[in-house]
Each structure stands twice: as structure tokens, then as C-alpha cells.
Residue, then its C-alpha position, 0 to 999 in steps of 0.5 A: a649347404k647354404c639356401e638359395e635366395p628368394q627371387h622376383m620379389h614384389l609388393s602388392v596392396g593389401h586389403d586396406p592399403s594404408t595398414s597391409m601389403t602382400v610380399s611375394f617372391s619365389t624360392p627355388s624348387n632345387s633348393r640346396c638347403q639340408s633340411k628343406d622341409l623345416m625351412i619357412a618363407s619369412v619376411f622381416f620387416g620394420t621401420d629401421p633398415v638395421n633392425l627389422a624387428n617384425v617377422a610374418f611367415d608363409n605357413s605352407r611350403g608355398r605353391q608349385f605349379s607344373a605343365s608339360s608339352q609335346d611338341k610335332l615330333g613327340n618330345l615332351t616337355e616338363y616343368t616344374s616352377n619354384y615355389i611361389h609365397h605370397i605373405q600378408i603383412t598387416g598392421l602397418e602404420p599409415s605413411t610410414k616407410y618400411y623396409y623388408c628382407c625376404k628369407k627361408v628360414e629354419t622353423h627354430v629361428l622363427r620359433h626363437e623370434r616368437e619367444k623374444k617378442r612375448s618376452l618383451 
């Protein structure tokens, strides 16, 4: 099964606005991923839009919020949010244009990316 795409993406400045950014987005709580426990929210980024050579990831599943309310007739309504992710990207070069892509990827894909970087 194919995973649903991240939603509600936005950028905010990091601790040092010249070298860091925070990428925030949500992923559906009812994901159709077969192995959703092995999926990690990730941001691939780089200066070349065709080759996003760097990756940062969310070490958690993301945060999820729940709420419930009751109307005048006593009907209960429950709400559970999507998973919310905030991924910090550091070590950026000032005055440089970066491209990024938010994804949920399987853990073995990230492991392969890390091994590839170590061998360079």
C-alpha cells in the first residue's frame, strides 16, 4: 500500500536564522502504510532540486492530539489530529537557496542514506 503524502507543510526560522530552519508538516493518523511503525517522517533537502542529498528526520512518530466535546443533546464528538512533525535542519549556508521534500520513508531507506554518506 502507498503512504499518504504529508500535508500542511511550512517553514519557520530556527535558532540561528542564517543557518537553520524548522520544517513542520502533518501525516495522516489513518495512514495506509502497511508497515507504518517502520515509517519515519523525513525531510530531504539540498541546493540542487534534482539531487536532495541531505536528510533530517523526526526521531518520534510525531505528536498527535485528541479532544472531545458534548453538544446540548448529549452527543459526544471525538477528534484525533494527524501526526504533527517538526524537523530541525541545521548547518545551512547563509544566503543560499535550498529545496526540500517532506516524506514518510521506511527505516531501511534512511539506514541506506546514512551508509551512503559515510562511504563518501
